PAVEX-146972 format. One record per residue (C-alpha): residue in one letter; y, x, z. Coordinates in Angstrom, 2 decimals. Layout:
REM PAVEX-146972
{rest:a py:Y px:X pz:Z};
...
END
This chain:
REM PAVEX-146972
{rest:m py:-0.02 px:-0.40 pz:-0.09};
{rest:m py:2.14 px:3.03 pz:1.32};
{rest:s py:1.95 px:3.63 pz:-2.18};
{rest:f py:2.80 px:1.73 pz:-4.36};
{rest:v py:6.20 px:0.85 pz:-2.97};
{rest:v py:7.03 px:4.43 pz:-3.14};
{rest:r py:5.65 px:3.81 pz:-7.15};
{rest:r py:8.37 px:0.72 pz:-7.09};
{rest:l py:10.56 px:2.20 pz:-5.43};
{rest:f py:11.09 px:4.87 pz:-8.17};
{rest:q py:10.25 px:2.51 pz:-10.49};
{rest:t py:13.70 px:0.63 pz:-9.12};
{rest:v py:15.89 px:3.62 pz:-10.34};
{rest:p py:16.04 px:3.48 pz:-14.09};
{rest:v py:16.25 px:0.03 pz:-13.93};
{rest:i py:19.48 px:0.16 pz:-11.44};
{rest:l py:21.20 px:3.29 pz:-13.39};
{rest:g py:20.53 px:0.36 pz:-16.93};
{rest:v py:21.90 px:-2.55 pz:-14.83};
{rest:t py:25.67 px:-0.39 pz:-14.12};
{rest:l py:25.81 px:1.11 pz:-17.67};
{rest:v py:24.96 px:-2.03 pz:-18.84};
{rest:t py:27.85 px:-3.63 pz:-16.60};
{rest:f py:30.17 px:-1.44 pz:-17.34};
{rest:l py:29.51 px:-1.30 pz:-21.29};
{rest:l py:29.98 px:-5.11 pz:-20.59};
{rest:t py:32.69 px:-5.01 pz:-19.04};
{rest:q py:34.92 px:-2.80 pz:-21.80};
{rest:i py:34.53 px:-5.04 pz:-24.64};
{rest:l py:35.89 px:-8.14 pz:-22.64};
{rest:p py:38.92 px:-9.77 pz:-24.47};
{rest:g py:42.35 px:-9.17 pz:-23.06};
{rest:d py:44.15 px:-5.73 pz:-21.01};
{rest:l py:43.88 px:-5.87 pz:-17.23};
{rest:a py:46.62 px:-4.60 pz:-17.13};
{rest:d py:48.02 px:-7.85 pz:-19.01};
{rest:v py:45.91 px:-10.27 pz:-16.70};
{rest:l py:47.47 px:-8.31 pz:-13.49};
{rest:l py:50.90 px:-7.98 pz:-14.62};
{rest:g py:51.39 px:-11.14 pz:-16.55};
{rest:p py:53.42 px:-11.16 pz:-20.40};
{rest:a py:57.32 px:-10.59 pz:-18.45};
{rest:a py:55.65 px:-6.68 pz:-17.58};
{rest:t py:57.03 px:-4.18 pz:-19.50};
{rest:e py:55.22 px:-1.79 pz:-22.25};
{rest:e py:55.89 px:0.93 pz:-19.50};
{rest:s py:54.58 px:-0.78 pz:-16.16};
{rest:r py:51.40 px:-1.46 pz:-18.36};
{rest:q py:50.82 px:1.80 pz:-18.87};
{rest:q py:51.89 px:2.91 pz:-15.86};
{rest:l py:48.70 px:0.65 pz:-14.01};
{rest:r py:46.50 px:0.87 pz:-16.63};
{rest:a py:46.80 px:5.51 pz:-15.39};
{rest:a py:46.68 px:3.94 pz:-11.77};
{rest:l py:43.42 px:1.92 pz:-12.76};
{rest:g py:42.39 px:5.01 pz:-14.53};
{rest:l py:41.95 px:2.58 pz:-17.60};
{rest:d py:43.67 px:5.28 pz:-19.86};
{rest:r py:40.56 px:7.51 pz:-19.10};
{rest:s py:37.83 px:8.48 pz:-22.01};
{rest:l py:34.16 px:5.82 pz:-21.06};
{rest:l py:32.82 px:8.39 pz:-20.56};
{rest:v py:35.06 px:9.47 pz:-17.26};
{rest:q py:35.34 px:6.64 pz:-16.33};
{rest:y py:31.58 px:5.73 pz:-15.90};
{rest:a py:31.29 px:9.12 pz:-14.58};
{rest:t py:33.85 px:8.20 pz:-11.22};
{rest:y py:32.66 px:4.80 pz:-11.23};
{rest:m py:29.14 px:5.99 pz:-10.44};
{rest:s py:30.60 px:9.16 pz:-7.60};
{rest:h py:32.44 px:5.33 pz:-6.20};
{rest:l py:29.03 px:4.13 pz:-6.31};
{rest:l py:26.68 px:6.40 pz:-4.27};
{rest:s py:29.41 px:6.87 pz:-1.95};
{rest:g py:28.84 px:3.19 pz:-1.13};
{rest:d py:31.92 px:3.20 pz:-2.46};
{rest:l py:31.92 px:-0.74 pz:-4.93};
{rest:g py:35.48 px:-0.57 pz:-5.15};
{rest:q py:38.27 px:-2.82 pz:-5.22};
{rest:s py:38.70 px:-6.67 pz:-5.63};
{rest:l py:41.52 px:-7.20 pz:-7.82};
{rest:v py:41.62 px:-11.27 pz:-7.02};
{rest:f py:40.28 px:-11.30 pz:-3.59};
{rest:a py:42.81 px:-8.51 pz:-2.81};
{rest:q py:39.76 px:-6.41 pz:-0.19};
{rest:p py:37.07 px:-4.46 pz:-0.78};
{rest:v py:34.44 px:-5.56 pz:-3.13};
{rest:a py:31.25 px:-5.23 pz:-0.69};
{rest:t py:33.25 px:-7.35 pz:1.90};
{rest:v py:33.44 px:-10.41 pz:-0.56};
{rest:l py:30.13 px:-10.15 pz:-1.25};
{rest:a py:28.99 px:-9.75 pz:2.53};
{rest:s py:30.58 px:-12.48 pz:3.37};
{rest:r py:29.51 px:-14.58 pz:0.52};
{rest:l py:26.07 px:-13.70 pz:0.43};
{rest:a py:24.57 px:-15.43 pz:2.85};
{rest:n py:26.07 px:-18.77 pz:1.60};
{rest:t py:24.28 px:-17.75 pz:-1.25};
{rest:a py:21.10 px:-16.74 pz:-0.03};
{rest:l py:20.66 px:-20.25 pz:2.30};
{rest:l py:21.55 px:-22.03 pz:-1.60};
{rest:a py:18.89 px:-20.48 pz:-3.34};
{rest:v py:16.11 px:-20.11 pz:-0.70};
{rest:s py:16.05 px:-23.88 pz:0.22};
{rest:a py:16.35 px:-24.76 pz:-3.88};
{rest:i py:13.12 px:-22.57 pz:-4.50};
{rest:i py:11.11 px:-23.30 pz:-1.55};
{rest:l py:12.50 px:-27.51 pz:-2.31};
{rest:a py:11.41 px:-26.31 pz:-5.92};
{rest:s py:7.93 px:-24.50 pz:-4.93};
{rest:a py:6.41 px:-27.01 pz:-2.61};
{rest:v py:7.55 px:-30.15 pz:-4.87};
{rest:g py:6.42 px:-28.34 pz:-8.18};
{rest:i py:2.93 px:-27.07 pz:-6.88};
{rest:a py:2.32 px:-30.63 pz:-5.49};
{rest:i py:2.86 px:-32.18 pz:-8.63};
{rest:g py:1.14 px:-29.69 pz:-10.65};
{rest:t py:-1.92 px:-30.26 pz:-8.24};
{rest:f py:-2.06 px:-33.92 pz:-8.45};
{rest:v py:-1.88 px:-33.97 pz:-12.27};
{rest:a py:-4.08 px:-31.51 pz:-12.46};
{rest:l py:-7.11 px:-33.70 pz:-10.68};
{rest:k py:-6.93 px:-36.00 pz:-13.04};
{rest:p py:-6.00 px:-34.92 pz:-16.31};
{rest:d py:-5.46 px:-37.10 pz:-19.91};
{rest:s py:-4.32 px:-40.26 pz:-16.93};
{rest:f py:-1.35 px:-42.12 pz:-17.13};
{rest:r py:-0.18 px:-40.37 pz:-13.96};
{rest:d py:-0.53 px:-36.91 pz:-15.75};
{rest:y py:1.36 px:-38.18 pz:-19.25};
{rest:g py:3.85 px:-39.59 pz:-17.21};
{rest:l py:4.53 px:-36.51 pz:-14.24};
{rest:t py:4.49 px:-34.19 pz:-17.16};
{rest:t py:7.35 px:-35.85 pz:-19.40};
{rest:a py:9.28 px:-36.33 pz:-16.33};
{rest:v py:8.99 px:-32.44 pz:-15.57};
{rest:l py:9.68 px:-31.85 pz:-19.18};
{rest:f py:12.78 px:-34.49 pz:-19.08};
{rest:l py:13.60 px:-31.73 pz:-15.88};
{rest:n py:12.88 px:-29.30 pz:-17.83};
{rest:s py:15.23 px:-30.07 pz:-20.31};
{rest:m py:18.56 px:-30.67 pz:-18.29};
{rest:p py:21.05 px:-28.23 pz:-17.76};
{rest:p py:21.70 px:-27.00 pz:-14.39};
{rest:f py:25.86 px:-27.73 pz:-14.66};
{rest:w py:24.71 px:-31.16 pz:-16.61};
{rest:l py:22.91 px:-32.23 pz:-13.68};
{rest:g py:24.77 px:-31.55 pz:-11.06};
{rest:l py:27.72 px:-33.59 pz:-12.89};
{rest:i py:25.56 px:-36.27 pz:-13.33};
{rest:l py:24.36 px:-35.81 pz:-9.46};
{rest:i py:28.21 px:-36.13 pz:-8.19};
{rest:l py:28.98 px:-38.76 pz:-10.34};
{rest:v py:26.24 px:-40.97 pz:-9.01};
{rest:f py:26.01 px:-40.26 pz:-5.80};
{rest:g py:28.98 px:-38.67 pz:-5.09};
{rest:l py:31.67 px:-41.05 pz:-6.45};
{rest:e py:30.13 px:-44.39 pz:-6.95};
{rest:l py:27.52 px:-44.70 pz:-4.79};
{rest:r py:29.31 px:-42.25 pz:-2.41};
{rest:w py:26.30 px:-41.29 pz:-0.24};
{rest:l py:26.89 px:-37.63 pz:0.05};
{rest:p py:29.72 px:-35.12 pz:-0.85};
{rest:v py:29.95 px:-33.33 pz:-3.45};
{rest:s py:31.97 px:-30.14 pz:-2.75};
{rest:g py:31.71 px:-26.94 pz:-0.20};
{rest:m py:29.71 px:-26.90 pz:2.76};
{rest:d py:31.49 px:-28.58 pz:5.45};
{rest:s py:34.66 px:-31.71 pz:5.42};
{rest:a py:37.93 px:-30.65 pz:6.20};
{rest:v py:37.85 px:-34.04 pz:8.34};
{rest:g py:35.77 px:-34.50 pz:10.53};
{rest:g py:32.81 px:-32.34 pz:9.76};
{rest:g py:31.00 px:-29.38 pz:11.43};
{rest:g py:27.37 px:-29.06 pz:12.52};
{rest:l py:23.81 px:-29.07 pz:11.28};
{rest:g py:23.98 px:-31.81 pz:9.97};
{rest:d py:26.93 px:-32.03 pz:7.88};
{rest:l py:25.84 px:-29.04 pz:6.28};
{rest:a py:22.92 px:-30.13 pz:5.37};
{rest:a py:24.64 px:-33.02 pz:3.77};
{rest:h py:26.81 px:-30.52 pz:1.12};
{rest:m py:23.20 px:-28.97 pz:0.65};
{rest:v py:21.39 px:-32.10 pz:-0.96};
{rest:l py:22.74 px:-32.39 pz:-3.93};
{rest:p py:23.42 px:-28.75 pz:-4.69};
{rest:t py:20.01 px:-27.67 pz:-3.90};
{rest:l py:18.47 px:-30.71 pz:-6.22};
{rest:t py:20.95 px:-29.17 pz:-9.29};
{rest:l py:19.41 px:-25.41 pz:-8.81};
{rest:a py:15.88 px:-26.52 pz:-7.65};
{rest:a py:15.37 px:-29.11 pz:-10.62};
{rest:w py:14.72 px:-27.15 pz:-13.50};
{rest:s py:12.47 px:-24.23 pz:-11.54};
{rest:l py:10.75 px:-26.93 pz:-9.68};
{rest:a py:9.48 px:-28.72 pz:-13.62};
{rest:v py:8.34 px:-24.85 pz:-14.39};
{rest:i py:6.26 px:-23.97 pz:-11.29};
{rest:a py:4.51 px:-27.66 pz:-11.72};
{rest:r py:3.80 px:-27.19 pz:-15.27};
{rest:m py:1.94 px:-23.62 pz:-14.65};
{rest:t py:0.13 px:-24.77 pz:-11.89};
{rest:r py:-1.21 px:-27.69 pz:-13.54};
{rest:s py:-1.75 px:-25.15 pz:-16.47};
{rest:a py:-3.80 px:-22.62 pz:-13.60};
{rest:l py:-5.45 px:-24.73 pz:-11.79};
{rest:l py:-7.15 px:-26.70 pz:-14.95};
{rest:d py:-8.74 px:-23.09 pz:-16.06};
{rest:v py:-10.27 px:-21.94 pz:-12.70};
{rest:i py:-11.39 px:-26.09 pz:-11.79};
{rest:n py:-14.17 px:-26.47 pz:-13.72};
{rest:s py:-15.56 px:-22.61 pz:-13.05};
{rest:d py:-19.21 px:-22.39 pz:-11.98};
{rest:f py:-17.23 px:-20.80 pz:-7.97};
{rest:v py:-15.93 px:-24.38 pz:-7.81};
{rest:r py:-18.86 px:-26.70 pz:-9.49};
{rest:t py:-20.99 px:-24.48 pz:-6.41};
{rest:a py:-18.46 px:-25.71 pz:-3.94};
{rest:r py:-18.77 px:-29.16 pz:-4.52};
{rest:s py:-22.49 px:-28.89 pz:-4.51};
{rest:r py:-22.75 px:-27.65 pz:-1.07};
{rest:g py:-20.93 px:-31.38 pz:0.11};
{rest:l py:-17.81 px:-30.01 pz:0.32};
{rest:s py:-15.29 px:-32.25 pz:0.58};
{rest:e py:-12.85 px:-33.19 pz:-2.60};
{rest:a py:-9.46 px:-31.73 pz:-0.40};
{rest:r py:-11.27 px:-28.84 pz:1.30};
{rest:v py:-12.61 px:-27.33 pz:-2.34};
{rest:i py:-9.47 px:-27.69 pz:-3.93};
{rest:l py:-7.35 px:-26.11 pz:-1.23};
{rest:r py:-10.00 px:-23.26 pz:-0.09};
{rest:h py:-11.61 px:-22.15 pz:-3.55};
{rest:t py:-9.09 px:-23.95 pz:-6.54};
{rest:l py:-5.24 px:-23.28 pz:-5.19};
{rest:p py:-6.61 px:-19.70 pz:-3.89};
{rest:n py:-7.83 px:-18.34 pz:-7.27};
{rest:a py:-5.15 px:-19.94 pz:-8.95};
{rest:m py:-2.29 px:-18.79 pz:-7.12};
{rest:p py:-1.24 px:-15.57 pz:-8.77};
{rest:p py:0.40 px:-16.62 pz:-11.98};
{rest:v py:2.36 px:-19.40 pz:-10.19};
{rest:i py:3.34 px:-16.82 pz:-7.71};
{rest:t py:4.71 px:-14.81 pz:-10.98};
{rest:v py:6.62 px:-17.64 pz:-11.84};
{rest:i py:7.98 px:-18.49 pz:-8.78};
{rest:g py:9.28 px:-14.61 pz:-8.17};
{rest:l py:10.85 px:-15.01 pz:-11.47};
{rest:q py:12.71 px:-18.33 pz:-10.59};
{rest:a py:13.83 px:-17.14 pz:-6.97};
{rest:g py:15.33 px:-14.58 pz:-9.56};
{rest:f py:16.45 px:-17.42 pz:-12.02};
{rest:l py:17.97 px:-19.34 pz:-9.09};
{rest:l py:20.86 px:-15.81 pz:-8.50};
{rest:s py:21.89 px:-16.42 pz:-11.71};
{rest:g py:21.82 px:-19.93 pz:-11.68};
{rest:a py:23.59 px:-19.85 pz:-9.04};
{rest:v py:26.94 px:-19.20 pz:-11.03};
{rest:l py:27.29 px:-22.27 pz:-12.52};
{rest:t py:25.48 px:-24.48 pz:-9.87};
{rest:e py:28.07 px:-23.13 pz:-6.98};
{rest:t py:31.13 px:-23.86 pz:-9.45};
{rest:v py:30.22 px:-26.85 pz:-10.10};
{rest:f py:30.03 px:-28.21 pz:-6.18};
{rest:s py:32.53 px:-25.17 pz:-5.05};
{rest:w py:30.37 px:-23.61 pz:-3.13};
{rest:p py:31.05 px:-20.71 pz:-1.31};
{rest:g py:28.86 px:-18.20 pz:-2.24};
{rest:i py:28.70 px:-15.24 pz:-4.60};
{rest:g py:28.46 px:-17.43 pz:-7.68};
{rest:l py:31.62 px:-18.98 pz:-7.51};
{rest:a py:33.12 px:-15.72 pz:-7.03};
{rest:m py:31.93 px:-14.09 pz:-9.40};
{rest:y py:33.24 px:-16.94 pz:-11.91};
{rest:q py:36.27 px:-16.21 pz:-10.48};
{rest:g py:36.33 px:-12.44 pz:-11.15};
{rest:i py:35.24 px:-13.27 pz:-14.46};
{rest:s py:38.35 px:-15.88 pz:-15.24};
{rest:a py:40.13 px:-12.79 pz:-14.03};
{rest:r py:38.60 px:-10.00 pz:-15.72};
{rest:d py:38.27 px:-8.28 pz:-12.19};
{rest:i py:36.59 px:-5.95 pz:-13.00};
{rest:p py:35.36 px:-3.89 pz:-9.70};
{rest:f py:33.81 px:-6.83 pz:-8.00};
{rest:i py:31.68 px:-8.02 pz:-11.57};
{rest:q py:30.25 px:-5.06 pz:-11.56};
{rest:g py:29.26 px:-4.76 pz:-8.12};
{rest:g py:28.54 px:-8.97 pz:-8.01};
{rest:i py:26.29 px:-7.82 pz:-10.90};
{rest:l py:24.49 px:-4.99 pz:-9.04};
{rest:l py:24.48 px:-6.97 pz:-5.79};
{rest:l py:22.44 px:-9.76 pz:-7.83};
{rest:a py:20.43 px:-7.26 pz:-10.03};
{rest:l py:19.38 px:-5.66 pz:-6.75};
{rest:m py:17.87 px:-8.70 pz:-5.54};
{rest:f py:15.75 px:-9.55 pz:-8.44};
{rest:v py:14.33 px:-6.69 pz:-7.74};
{rest:l py:13.78 px:-7.31 pz:-4.97};
{rest:v py:11.46 px:-10.46 pz:-5.13};
{rest:n py:9.57 px:-9.10 pz:-7.35};
{rest:f py:8.90 px:-6.73 pz:-5.37};
{rest:l py:7.46 px:-9.28 pz:-2.95};
{rest:v py:6.23 px:-11.46 pz:-5.60};
{rest:d py:3.46 px:-8.21 pz:-6.21};
{rest:a py:3.36 px:-7.63 pz:-2.92};
{rest:l py:1.94 px:-10.94 pz:-2.29};
{rest:y py:-0.71 px:-11.17 pz:-4.91};
{rest:a py:-2.85 px:-9.04 pz:-2.43};
{rest:y py:-2.57 px:-11.22 pz:0.59};
{rest:v py:-3.23 px:-14.75 pz:-1.38};
{rest:n py:-6.17 px:-12.89 pz:-3.19};
{rest:p py:-7.81 px:-9.80 pz:-1.69};
{rest:k py:-9.49 px:-9.11 pz:-5.23};
{rest:i py:-6.46 px:-8.03 pz:-6.63};
{rest:e py:-5.51 px:-4.15 pz:-5.88};
{rest:l py:-1.99 px:-3.04 pz:-6.04};
{rest:q py:-2.12 px:-0.65 pz:-8.68};
END
């Protein structure tokens, strides 16, 4: 296990370096001039040139990238131009909010998706199979931002059952109950697409395993159907499902940008949207780097879970 961890850590280094390089190059081709964004259209050419020199924008790309990497290796992600704080400080203050939303969404998507996939796999080609498969395909086809707007329209504006923005109410809010109410709509929005993908993969994986010889042997021993499914079928069908869950966890981190923007959820996603809108290059670079690190961590945890779920799998 330790050798596996060490190898994965070494494999992470070129991935992170690639992320920093791609992010740096992408921020360089963003339309507009950062000096114009910061100073406004009334600024003089002299003041723009002075600001560009102060920010190091008048240097070559190679020098700018080398400077960025030297600061990064020392733990300095730069100063956010929008929030007027260090990038690391802003990301640290928003990370818990994004993690709360993303973890809630992946737990909901995994639990409901596995349950639906198992339920339809027990009766393939039946009415419930066709009905629920059609329903999850419908969820799979809806963009998160569109679904979020529909949920806001129905449950927030028409029925007035749930709040539609922020993490707490401006008047009379506070407490776990108020937080839970604010989490319902963004969690459903973020979980819907992943739920559909997990349900389809669970159905497919179970159908591949459910007719295996060892399952028929377990049934011939007189074991109940529930015990056969829970103890023999599901564990052997889980590896591909876990892979999909890990990939969906990474998707939720990126999908949180749109969902947090729609619901004004004060997380990294909303801050990223504000940073991109204002061309805040240091914050964009720091935010993408953090999301990449979290994605790599999730994939490492998924690989480690393989050995726990199915002892036959060796971590190599």
